[in-house]
C-alpha atoms as an extended CHARMM CRD file, in Angstrom:
* protein
*
        64  EXT
         1         1  UNK       CA             -1.7950000000       18.9710000000       -9.7510000000  PROA      1               0.0000000000
         2         2  UNK       CA             -1.8280000000       15.3210000000       -8.3020000000  PROA      2               0.0000000000
         3         3  UNK       CA             -5.7420000000       16.0620000000       -9.3090000000  PROA      3               0.0000000000
         4         4  UNK       CA             -4.6100000000       16.9340000000      -13.0230000000  PROA      4               0.0000000000
         5         5  UNK       CA             -2.3790000000       13.9470000000      -12.8720000000  PROA      5               0.0000000000
         6         6  UNK       CA             -4.9030000000       11.6860000000      -11.4890000000  PROA      6               0.0000000000
         7         7  UNK       CA             -7.4880000000       12.8190000000      -13.8120000000  PROA      7               0.0000000000
         8         8  UNK       CA             -5.0880000000       12.3050000000      -16.7550000000  PROA      8               0.0000000000
         9         9  UNK       CA             -4.7370000000        8.6760000000      -15.7360000000  PROA      9               0.0000000000
        10        10  UNK       CA             -8.1900000000        7.9310000000      -15.6270000000  PROA      10              0.0000000000
        11        11  UNK       CA             -8.9530000000        9.3890000000      -18.9830000000  PROA      11              0.0000000000
        12        12  UNK       CA             -5.5620000000        7.8780000000      -20.6420000000  PROA      12              0.0000000000
        13        13  UNK       CA             -6.8470000000        4.2330000000      -18.8160000000  PROA      13              0.0000000000
        14        14  UNK       CA             -7.2940000000        1.2740000000      -21.3450000000  PROA      14              0.0000000000
        15        15  UNK       CA             -8.7070000000       -1.7650000000      -20.1900000000  PROA      15              0.0000000000
        16        16  UNK       CA             -6.5200000000       -3.8970000000      -21.8940000000  PROA      16              0.0000000000
        17        17  UNK       CA             -3.2460000000       -2.6080000000      -20.5210000000  PROA      17              0.0000000000
        18        18  UNK       CA             -4.2010000000       -4.1690000000      -17.0100000000  PROA      18              0.0000000000
        19        19  UNK       CA             -1.8160000000       -7.4170000000      -16.0500000000  PROA      19              0.0000000000
        20        20  UNK       CA             -4.9560000000       -9.3760000000      -13.8150000000  PROA      20              0.0000000000
        21        21  UNK       CA             -1.5360000000      -10.7610000000      -12.7650000000  PROA      21              0.0000000000
        22        22  UNK       CA             -0.3400000000       -8.0070000000      -11.0060000000  PROA      22              0.0000000000
        23        23  UNK       CA             -2.8690000000       -5.6780000000       -9.3530000000  PROA      23              0.0000000000
        24        24  UNK       CA              0.2100000000       -3.5350000000       -7.9050000000  PROA      24              0.0000000000
        25        25  UNK       CA              1.1220000000       -2.2160000000      -11.5090000000  PROA      25              0.0000000000
        26        26  UNK       CA             -2.5920000000       -1.0770000000      -12.2950000000  PROA      26              0.0000000000
        27        27  UNK       CA             -2.5970000000        2.9290000000      -11.6060000000  PROA      27              0.0000000000
        28        28  UNK       CA             -4.0010000000        4.1810000000       -8.5050000000  PROA      28              0.0000000000
        29        29  UNK       CA             -7.4320000000        5.5960000000       -9.3750000000  PROA      29              0.0000000000
        30        30  UNK       CA             -8.3200000000        2.2670000000      -10.7550000000  PROA      30              0.0000000000
        31        31  UNK       CA             -7.2420000000        0.5670000000       -7.9230000000  PROA      31              0.0000000000
        32        32  UNK       CA             -9.0810000000        2.8310000000       -5.6180000000  PROA      32              0.0000000000
        33        33  UNK       CA            -12.3950000000        2.3770000000       -7.6710000000  PROA      33              0.0000000000
        34        34  UNK       CA            -11.6520000000       -1.4180000000       -7.1110000000  PROA      34              0.0000000000
        35        35  UNK       CA            -11.0670000000       -0.9570000000       -3.5420000000  PROA      35              0.0000000000
        36        36  UNK       CA            -14.3510000000        0.6600000000       -2.9270000000  PROA      36              0.0000000000
        37        37  UNK       CA            -16.4800000000       -1.9150000000       -4.9110000000  PROA      37              0.0000000000
        38        38  UNK       CA            -14.8090000000       -4.4990000000       -2.6710000000  PROA      38              0.0000000000
        39        39  UNK       CA            -15.5770000000       -2.6550000000        0.4400000000  PROA      39              0.0000000000
        40        40  UNK       CA            -19.4610000000       -1.9000000000       -1.0570000000  PROA      40              0.0000000000
        41        41  UNK       CA            -19.6090000000       -5.9200000000       -1.5080000000  PROA      41              0.0000000000
        42        42  UNK       CA            -18.4150000000       -6.5860000000        1.9490000000  PROA      42              0.0000000000
        43        43  UNK       CA            -21.1760000000       -4.4440000000        3.6950000000  PROA      43              0.0000000000
        44        44  UNK       CA            -23.7510000000       -5.7670000000        1.7220000000  PROA      44              0.0000000000
        45        45  UNK       CA            -23.2340000000       -9.3270000000        2.1630000000  PROA      45              0.0000000000
        46        46  UNK       CA            -22.3850000000       -8.3230000000        5.8830000000  PROA      46              0.0000000000
        47        47  UNK       CA            -25.8480000000       -6.4980000000        5.7440000000  PROA      47              0.0000000000
        48        48  UNK       CA            -27.5390000000       -9.3660000000        4.1670000000  PROA      48              0.0000000000
        49        49  UNK       CA            -26.6800000000      -12.3340000000        5.7800000000  PROA      49              0.0000000000
        50        50  UNK       CA            -26.1230000000      -11.0030000000        9.2700000000  PROA      50              0.0000000000
        51        51  UNK       CA            -28.1570000000       -8.1280000000        9.9930000000  PROA      51              0.0000000000
        52        52  UNK       CA            -31.4510000000       -9.3590000000        8.3960000000  PROA      52              0.0000000000
        53        53  UNK       CA            -31.3720000000      -12.3350000000       10.3800000000  PROA      53              0.0000000000
        54        54  UNK       CA            -31.2730000000      -10.0300000000       13.3620000000  PROA      54              0.0000000000
        55        55  UNK       CA            -33.8240000000       -8.0210000000       12.3550000000  PROA      55              0.0000000000
        56        56  UNK       CA            -36.4700000000      -11.3050000000       11.6740000000  PROA      56              0.0000000000
        57        57  UNK       CA            -35.3000000000      -12.1670000000       15.3400000000  PROA      57              0.0000000000
        58        58  UNK       CA            -36.3380000000       -8.9840000000       16.9980000000  PROA      58              0.0000000000
        59        59  UNK       CA            -39.7800000000       -8.5750000000       14.6600000000  PROA      59              0.0000000000
        60        60  UNK       CA            -40.5550000000      -11.8980000000       16.2870000000  PROA      60              0.0000000000
        61        61  UNK       CA            -39.8260000000      -10.8140000000       19.7210000000  PROA      61              0.0000000000
        62        62  UNK       CA            -41.6540000000       -7.6660000000       18.9680000000  PROA      62              0.0000000000
        63        63  UNK       CA            -44.7400000000       -9.8150000000       17.8020000000  PROA      63              0.0000000000
        64        64  UNK       CA            -44.3270000000      -11.8760000000       21.4900000000  PROA      64              0.0000000000
């Protein structure tokens, strides 16, 4: 029944009920979505700032 409870929490979710000063009190599904978005953001920024420079260095080395 845990999955049913999770779906019920998502259905009854109201953005006005969230306390941004106490994120720990947020429903678990909302925290999971927030963590997933933060993880995707960190991966995207890491790719952009770290790997794009390495790819351009590799392309220059291949041209030589």
